[in-house]
A tleap script that builds the chain and sets N, CA, C and O, in Angstrom:
source leaprc.protein.ff14SB
mol = sequence {
  NMET LEU SER SER ASP ILE PRO PRO ASN GLN
  THR ILE TYR LEU ASN ASN LEU ASN GLU LYS
  VAL LYS LYS GLU GLU LEU LYS ARG SER LEU
  TYR ALA LEU CYS SER GLN TYR GLY ARG ILE
  LEU ASP VAL VAL ALA LEU LYS THR GLN LYS
  LEU ARG GLY GLN ALA TRP VAL VAL PHE SER
  GLU ILE THR ALA ALA THR ASN ALA PHE ARG
  GLY LEU GLN ASP PHE ASP PHE TYR GLY LYS
  LYS MET VAL LEU HIE VAL HIE PHE CSER
}
set mol.1.N position { 55.345 210.635 -6.273 }
set mol.1.CA position { 55.768 210.939 -4.922 }
set mol.1.C position { 56.180 212.409 -4.863 }
set mol.1.O position { 57.001 212.846 -5.669 }
set mol.2.N position { 55.648 213.149 -3.964 }
set mol.2.CA position { 55.992 214.543 -3.787 }
set mol.2.C position { 57.332 214.663 -3.079 }
set mol.2.O position { 57.718 213.778 -2.315 }
set mol.3.N position { 58.046 215.765 -3.334 }
set mol.3.CA position { 59.367 215.917 -2.731 }
set mol.3.C position { 59.298 215.953 -1.213 }
set mol.3.O position { 60.265 215.572 -0.552 }
set mol.4.N position { 58.186 216.399 -0.640 }
set mol.4.CA position { 58.055 216.405 0.812 }
set mol.4.C position { 57.842 214.998 1.363 }
set mol.4.O position { 57.963 214.777 2.568 }
set mol.5.N position { 57.522 214.038 0.476 }
set mol.5.CA position { 57.295 212.655 0.892 }
set mol.5.C position { 58.542 211.780 0.742 }
set mol.5.O position { 58.468 210.567 0.933 }
set mol.6.N position { 59.678 212.378 0.403 }
set mol.6.CA position { 60.882 211.610 0.165 }
set mol.6.C position { 61.434 211.091 1.491 }
set mol.6.O position { 61.816 211.883 2.353 }
set mol.7.N position { 61.479 209.777 1.662 }
set mol.7.CA position { 62.061 209.260 2.895 }
set mol.7.C position { 63.583 209.431 2.858 }
set mol.7.O position { 64.176 209.345 1.783 }
set mol.8.N position { 64.218 209.667 3.986 }
set mol.8.CA position { 65.668 209.861 4.010 }
set mol.8.C position { 66.405 208.628 3.505 }
set mol.8.O position { 66.117 207.509 3.929 }
set mol.9.N position { 67.345 208.834 2.607 }
set mol.9.CA position { 68.152 207.758 2.079 }
set mol.9.C position { 69.378 208.369 1.429 }
set mol.9.O position { 69.295 209.456 0.857 }
set mol.10.N position { 70.512 207.692 1.504 }
set mol.10.CA position { 71.720 208.259 0.918 }
set mol.10.C position { 72.005 207.721 -0.483 }
set mol.10.O position { 73.019 208.071 -1.087 }
set mol.11.N position { 71.128 206.884 -0.996 }
set mol.11.CA position { 71.290 206.331 -2.339 }
set mol.11.C position { 70.158 206.804 -3.232 }
set mol.11.O position { 68.988 206.760 -2.854 }
set mol.12.N position { 70.529 207.263 -4.437 }
set mol.12.CA position { 69.503 207.610 -5.418 }
set mol.12.C position { 69.628 206.652 -6.603 }
set mol.12.O position { 70.719 206.199 -6.948 }
set mol.13.N position { 68.498 206.363 -7.202 }
set mol.13.CA position { 68.406 205.476 -8.350 }
set mol.13.C position { 68.072 206.343 -9.553 }
set mol.13.O position { 67.135 207.140 -9.508 }
set mol.14.N position { 68.832 206.189 -10.627 }
set mol.14.CA position { 68.611 206.968 -11.843 }
set mol.14.C position { 68.246 206.017 -12.969 }
set mol.14.O position { 68.820 204.936 -13.100 }
set mol.15.N position { 67.285 206.434 -13.780 }
set mol.15.CA position { 67.010 205.656 -14.981 }
set mol.15.C position { 66.703 206.605 -16.125 }
set mol.15.O position { 66.776 207.825 -15.976 }
set mol.16.N position { 66.362 206.036 -17.255 }
set mol.16.CA position { 66.212 206.757 -18.513 }
set mol.16.C position { 67.558 207.353 -18.944 }
set mol.16.O position { 67.609 208.444 -19.512 }
set mol.17.N position { 68.648 206.620 -18.666 }
set mol.17.CA position { 69.982 207.061 -19.076 }
set mol.17.C position { 70.261 206.556 -20.488 }
set mol.17.O position { 69.737 205.524 -20.906 }
set mol.18.N position { 71.082 207.289 -21.206 }
set mol.18.CA position { 71.423 206.919 -22.572 }
set mol.18.C position { 72.191 205.599 -22.572 }
set mol.18.O position { 73.274 205.505 -21.994 }
set mol.19.N position { 71.633 204.593 -23.215 }
set mol.19.CA position { 72.206 203.252 -23.206 }
set mol.19.C position { 73.422 203.110 -24.109 }
set mol.19.O position { 74.132 202.107 -24.034 }
set mol.20.N position { 73.672 204.095 -24.960 }
set mol.20.CA position { 74.794 204.018 -25.896 }
set mol.20.C position { 76.110 204.490 -25.285 }
set mol.20.O position { 77.173 204.287 -25.872 }
set mol.21.N position { 76.050 205.116 -24.115 }
set mol.21.CA position { 77.252 205.600 -23.445 }
set mol.21.C position { 77.953 204.419 -22.792 }
set mol.21.O position { 77.318 203.602 -22.126 }
set mol.22.N position { 79.275 204.333 -22.986 }
set mol.22.CA position { 80.042 203.236 -22.387 }
set mol.22.C position { 79.996 203.318 -20.866 }
set mol.22.O position { 79.908 204.404 -20.293 }
set mol.23.N position { 80.058 202.154 -20.221 }
set mol.23.CA position { 79.882 202.060 -18.772 }
set mol.23.C position { 80.861 202.947 -18.005 }
set mol.23.O position { 80.442 203.682 -17.111 }
set mol.24.N position { 82.129 202.900 -18.324 }
set mol.24.CA position { 83.115 203.690 -17.571 }
set mol.24.C position { 82.904 205.191 -17.776 }
set mol.24.O position { 83.050 205.968 -16.833 }
set mol.25.N position { 82.566 205.600 -18.988 }
set mol.25.CA position { 82.279 207.006 -19.246 }
set mol.25.C position { 81.027 207.447 -18.490 }
set mol.25.O position { 80.984 208.548 -17.942 }
set mol.26.N position { 80.016 206.589 -18.462 }
set mol.26.CA position { 78.782 206.883 -17.738 }
set mol.26.C position { 79.068 207.079 -16.250 }
set mol.26.O position { 78.591 208.038 -15.644 }
set mol.27.N position { 79.848 206.167 -15.664 }
set mol.27.CA position { 80.173 206.261 -14.247 }
set mol.27.C position { 80.974 207.528 -13.944 }
set mol.27.O position { 80.698 208.214 -12.960 }
set mol.28.N position { 81.958 207.841 -14.780 }
set mol.28.CA position { 82.761 209.058 -14.580 }
set mol.28.C position { 81.895 210.312 -14.689 }
set mol.28.O position { 82.026 211.237 -13.887 }
set mol.29.N position { 81.023 210.333 -15.671 }
set mol.29.CA position { 80.164 211.510 -15.883 }
set mol.29.C position { 79.167 211.681 -14.744 }
set mol.29.O position { 78.932 212.799 -14.287 }
set mol.30.N position { 78.579 210.580 -14.285 }
set mol.30.CA position { 77.645 210.656 -13.159 }
set mol.30.C position { 78.366 211.112 -11.896 }
set mol.30.O position { 77.834 211.905 -11.119 }
set mol.31.N position { 79.580 210.604 -11.696 }
set mol.31.CA position { 80.364 211.009 -10.528 }
set mol.31.C position { 80.626 212.515 -10.570 }
set mol.31.O position { 80.432 213.211 -9.573 }
set mol.32.N position { 81.064 213.014 -11.725 }
set mol.32.CA position { 81.359 214.444 -11.870 }
set mol.32.C position { 80.102 215.286 -11.673 }
set mol.32.O position { 80.147 216.328 -11.019 }
set mol.33.N position { 79.000 214.844 -12.229 }
set mol.33.CA position { 77.748 215.591 -12.128 }
set mol.33.C position { 77.211 215.600 -10.700 }
set mol.33.O position { 76.799 216.645 -10.196 }
set mol.34.N position { 77.215 214.446 -10.054 }
set mol.34.CA position { 76.616 214.328 -8.724 }
set mol.34.C position { 77.521 214.833 -7.604 }
set mol.34.O position { 77.030 215.183 -6.531 }
set mol.35.N position { 78.816 214.877 -7.831 }
set mol.35.CA position { 79.731 215.281 -6.762 }
set mol.35.C position { 79.560 216.741 -6.363 }
set mol.35.O position { 80.042 217.145 -5.304 }
set mol.36.N position { 78.895 217.532 -7.175 }
set mol.36.CA position { 78.624 218.924 -6.796 }
set mol.36.C position { 77.648 219.001 -5.619 }
set mol.36.O position { 77.529 220.048 -4.982 }
set mol.37.N position { 76.954 217.906 -5.329 }
set mol.37.CA position { 75.989 217.881 -4.230 }
set mol.37.C position { 76.576 217.315 -2.935 }
set mol.37.O position { 75.989 217.485 -1.867 }
set mol.38.N position { 77.714 216.652 -3.021 }
set mol.38.CA position { 78.331 216.084 -1.829 }
set mol.38.C position { 79.265 214.940 -2.177 }
set mol.38.O position { 79.421 214.581 -3.344 }
set mol.39.N position { 79.884 214.372 -1.153 }
set mol.39.CA position { 80.844 213.293 -1.341 }
set mol.39.C position { 80.125 212.014 -1.750 }
set mol.39.O position { 79.125 211.622 -1.149 }
set mol.40.N position { 80.658 211.375 -2.787 }
set mol.40.CA position { 80.075 210.150 -3.324 }
set mol.40.C position { 80.897 208.954 -2.871 }
set mol.40.O position { 82.124 208.952 -2.969 }
set mol.41.N position { 80.210 207.947 -2.377 }
set mol.41.CA position { 80.877 206.723 -1.960 }
set mol.41.C position { 80.992 205.727 -3.113 }
set mol.41.O position { 81.981 205.000 -3.207 }
set mol.42.N position { 79.990 205.689 -3.988 }
set mol.42.CA position { 80.014 204.717 -5.081 }
set mol.42.C position { 79.029 205.108 -6.168 }
set mol.42.O position { 77.993 205.720 -5.906 }
set mol.43.N position { 79.376 204.740 -7.393 }
set mol.43.CA position { 78.469 204.861 -8.540 }
set mol.43.C position { 78.400 203.470 -9.155 }
set mol.43.O position { 79.420 202.908 -9.552 }
set mol.44.N position { 77.199 202.921 -9.231 }
set mol.44.CA position { 77.003 201.583 -9.781 }
set mol.44.C position { 76.211 201.706 -11.069 }
set mol.44.O position { 75.084 202.201 -11.078 }
set mol.45.N position { 76.814 201.251 -12.152 }
set mol.45.CA position { 76.145 201.237 -13.455 }
set mol.45.C position { 76.534 199.934 -14.145 }
set mol.45.O position { 77.719 199.633 -14.290 }
set mol.46.N position { 75.553 199.177 -14.562 }
set mol.46.CA position { 75.799 197.900 -15.225 }
set mol.46.C position { 75.227 197.956 -16.634 }
set mol.46.O position { 74.273 198.688 -16.895 }
set mol.47.N position { 75.810 197.185 -17.534 }
set mol.47.CA position { 75.356 197.203 -18.917 }
set mol.47.C position { 74.677 195.900 -19.323 }
set mol.47.O position { 74.577 195.601 -20.513 }
set mol.48.N position { 74.214 195.127 -18.354 }
set mol.48.CA position { 73.497 193.905 -18.709 }
set mol.48.C position { 72.164 194.285 -19.354 }
set mol.48.O position { 71.683 195.407 -19.194 }
set mol.49.N position { 71.585 193.353 -20.072 }
set mol.49.CA position { 70.320 193.625 -20.768 }
set mol.49.C position { 69.265 194.188 -19.822 }
set mol.49.O position { 68.552 195.130 -20.168 }
set mol.50.N position { 69.170 193.613 -18.640 }
set mol.50.CA position { 68.132 193.995 -17.685 }
set mol.50.C position { 68.408 195.340 -16.999 }
set mol.50.O position { 67.474 196.047 -16.622 }
set mol.51.N position { 69.687 195.693 -16.839 }
set mol.51.CA position { 70.028 196.875 -16.047 }
set mol.51.C position { 70.575 198.053 -16.847 }
set mol.51.O position { 70.928 199.073 -16.255 }
set mol.52.N position { 70.656 197.950 -18.144 }
set mol.52.CA position { 71.192 199.074 -18.906 }
set mol.52.C position { 70.249 200.265 -18.832 }
set mol.52.O position { 69.032 200.114 -18.723 }
set mol.53.N position { 70.841 201.452 -18.894 }
set mol.53.CA position { 70.051 202.681 -18.797 }
set mol.53.C position { 69.703 203.068 -17.374 }
set mol.53.O position { 68.891 203.964 -17.146 }
set mol.54.N position { 70.332 202.376 -16.397 }
set mol.54.CA position { 70.061 202.623 -14.983 }
set mol.54.C position { 71.372 202.768 -14.225 }
set mol.54.O position { 72.408 202.267 -14.662 }
set mol.55.N position { 71.323 203.454 -13.089 }
set mol.55.CA position { 72.505 203.572 -12.227 }
set mol.55.C position { 72.058 203.907 -10.813 }
set mol.55.O position { 70.934 204.353 -10.584 }
set mol.56.N position { 72.958 203.684 -9.884 }
set mol.56.CA position { 72.740 204.042 -8.483 }
set mol.56.C position { 73.924 204.884 -8.041 }
set mol.56.O position { 75.072 204.563 -8.350 }
set mol.57.N position { 73.646 205.961 -7.318 }
set mol.57.CA position { 74.702 206.810 -6.771 }
set mol.57.C position { 74.530 206.810 -5.257 }
set mol.57.O position { 73.458 207.127 -4.741 }
set mol.58.N position { 75.597 206.451 -4.559 }
set mol.58.CA position { 75.570 206.390 -3.101 }
set mol.58.C position { 76.367 207.573 -2.555 }
set mol.58.O position { 77.563 207.704 -2.816 }
set mol.59.N position { 75.699 208.417 -1.808 }
set mol.59.CA position { 76.328 209.582 -1.195 }
set mol.59.C position { 76.723 209.261 0.234 }
set mol.59.O position { 76.203 208.318 0.830 }
set mol.60.N position { 77.641 210.042 0.785 }
set mol.60.CA position { 78.066 209.823 2.169 }
set mol.60.C position { 77.046 210.379 3.157 }
set mol.60.O position { 77.001 209.968 4.317 }
set mol.61.N position { 76.223 211.325 2.680 }
set mol.61.CA position { 75.234 211.947 3.565 }
set mol.61.C position { 73.855 211.985 2.916 }
set mol.61.O position { 73.720 212.142 1.702 }
set mol.62.N position { 72.850 211.838 3.748 }
set mol.62.CA position { 71.467 211.856 3.273 }
set mol.62.C position { 71.112 213.204 2.657 }
set mol.62.O position { 70.410 213.259 1.647 }
set mol.63.N position { 71.591 214.293 3.257 }
set mol.63.CA position { 71.255 215.627 2.725 }
set mol.63.C position { 71.802 215.816 1.318 }
set mol.63.O position { 71.148 216.436 0.480 }
set mol.64.N position { 72.992 215.290 1.046 }
set mol.64.CA position { 73.571 215.396 -0.295 }
set mol.64.C position { 72.718 214.639 -1.308 }
set mol.64.O position { 72.462 215.132 -2.406 }
set mol.65.N position { 72.281 213.438 -0.932 }
set mol.65.CA position { 71.438 212.639 -1.827 }
set mol.65.C position { 70.102 213.332 -2.078 }
set mol.65.O position { 69.599 213.326 -3.201 }
set mol.66.N position { 69.534 213.924 -1.043 }
set mol.66.CA position { 68.257 214.626 -1.186 }
set mol.66.C position { 68.405 215.834 -2.101 }
set mol.66.O position { 67.540 216.080 -2.942 }
set mol.67.N position { 69.489 216.588 -1.951 }
set mol.67.CA position { 69.718 217.756 -2.804 }
set mol.67.C position { 69.954 217.347 -4.250 }
set mol.67.O position { 69.467 218.005 -5.170 }
set mol.68.N position { 70.700 216.263 -4.459 }
set mol.68.CA position { 70.922 215.762 -5.820 }
set mol.68.C position { 69.612 215.290 -6.432 }
set mol.68.O position { 69.341 215.553 -7.604 }
set mol.69.N position { 68.805 214.599 -5.651 }
set mol.69.CA position { 67.504 214.114 -6.116 }
set mol.69.C position { 66.661 215.278 -6.625 }
set mol.69.O position { 66.060 215.194 -7.696 }
set mol.70.N position { 66.618 216.343 -5.869 }
set mol.70.CA position { 65.804 217.509 -6.254 }
set mol.70.C position { 66.435 218.293 -7.399 }
set mol.70.O position { 65.726 218.793 -8.273 }
set mol.71.N position { 67.760 218.402 -7.400 }
set mol.71.CA position { 68.440 219.228 -8.388 }
set mol.71.C position { 68.602 218.599 -9.751 }
set mol.71.O position { 68.699 219.311 -10.750 }
set mol.72.N position { 68.633 217.281 -9.816 }
set mol.72.CA position { 68.921 216.608 -11.086 }
set mol.72.C position { 67.707 215.973 -11.753 }
set mol.72.O position { 67.835 215.402 -12.836 }
set mol.73.N position { 66.548 216.057 -11.143 }
set mol.73.CA position { 65.345 215.480 -11.739 }
set mol.73.C position { 65.115 216.110 -13.113 }
set mol.73.O position { 65.073 217.335 -13.229 }
set mol.74.N position { 64.969 215.298 -14.140 }
set mol.74.CA position { 64.748 215.723 -15.528 }
set mol.74.C position { 65.953 216.446 -16.130 }
set mol.74.O position { 65.803 217.151 -17.128 }
set mol.75.N position { 67.139 216.289 -15.550 }
set mol.75.CA position { 68.354 216.879 -16.101 }
set mol.75.C position { 68.685 216.213 -17.429 }
set mol.75.O position { 68.647 214.987 -17.532 }
set mol.76.N position { 69.007 217.002 -18.442 }
set mol.76.CA position { 69.349 216.465 -19.758 }
set mol.76.C position { 70.778 215.919 -19.696 }
set mol.76.O position { 71.738 216.678 -19.563 }
set mol.77.N position { 70.903 214.604 -19.794 }
set mol.77.CA position { 72.176 213.906 -19.631 }
set mol.77.C position { 72.398 213.036 -20.854 }
set mol.77.O position { 71.701 212.039 -21.044 }
set mol.78.N position { 73.356 213.402 -21.680 }
set mol.78.CA position { 73.625 212.700 -22.940 }
set mol.78.C position { 72.374 212.612 -23.808 }
set mol.78.O position { 72.110 211.574 -24.414 }
set mol.79.N position { 71.608 213.693 -23.869 }
set mol.79.CA position { 70.461 213.771 -24.759 }
set mol.79.C position { 69.171 213.160 -24.244 }
set mol.79.O position { 68.181 213.114 -24.974 }
set mol.80.N position { 69.158 212.692 -23.006 }
set mol.80.CA position { 67.936 212.136 -22.413 }
set mol.80.C position { 67.728 212.760 -21.041 }
set mol.80.O position { 68.686 213.075 -20.335 }
set mol.81.N position { 66.470 212.930 -20.677 }
set mol.81.CA position { 66.163 213.482 -19.356 }
set mol.81.C position { 66.219 212.371 -18.307 }
set mol.81.O position { 65.476 211.391 -18.370 }
set mol.82.N position { 67.127 212.555 -17.334 }
set mol.82.CA position { 67.258 211.568 -16.264 }
set mol.82.C position { 66.013 211.561 -15.396 }
set mol.82.O position { 65.394 212.600 -15.168 }
set mol.83.N position { 65.661 210.396 -14.921 }
set mol.83.CA position { 64.579 210.249 -13.951 }
set mol.83.C position { 65.222 209.694 -12.686 }
set mol.83.O position { 65.884 208.657 -12.725 }
set mol.84.N position { 65.028 210.380 -11.570 }
set mol.84.CA position { 65.615 209.956 -10.304 }
set mol.84.C position { 64.543 209.436 -9.368 }
set mol.84.O position { 63.413 209.925 -9.352 }
set mol.85.N position { 64.918 208.440 -8.592 }
set mol.85.CA position { 64.032 207.839 -7.608 }
set mol.85.C position { 64.813 207.645 -6.324 }
set mol.85.O position { 66.040 207.543 -6.343 }
set mol.86.N position { 64.114 207.594 -5.228 }
set mol.86.CA position { 64.744 207.237 -3.970 }
set mol.86.C position { 64.946 205.727 -3.992 }
set mol.86.O position { 64.041 204.982 -4.368 }
set mol.87.N position { 66.116 205.282 -3.596 }
set mol.87.CA position { 66.400 203.838 -3.580 }
set mol.87.C position { 65.928 203.259 -2.257 }
set mol.87.O position { 66.335 203.711 -1.187 }
set mol.88.N position { 65.068 202.259 -2.342 }
set mol.88.CA position { 64.585 201.576 -1.149 }
set mol.88.C position { 65.328 200.259 -1.018 }
set mol.88.O position { 65.346 199.463 -1.957 }
set mol.89.N position { 65.935 200.021 0.123 }
set mol.89.CA position { 66.682 198.780 0.346 }
set mol.89.C position { 65.743 197.622 0.587 }
set mol.89.O position { 66.193 196.495 0.794 }
savepdb mol mol.pdb
quit
């Protein structure tokens, strides 16, 4: 998907996250990293077998989520390059 094809959404989905990082540390680090783009309403990260290595960040504004999506793609986070996707409800 090209960046010009990104539909407006205030939630971004991240994967390829380091699975060895504890859940609370992961959430705190994602909050700190993503908050530079705008106000965050929630960070969801679960450590179940099916959902580990993934997280969702919900921003208060669509523009903040779009800027984070563009700015953090392939960002080296705990030794792995994050992959970001637009979250479709």
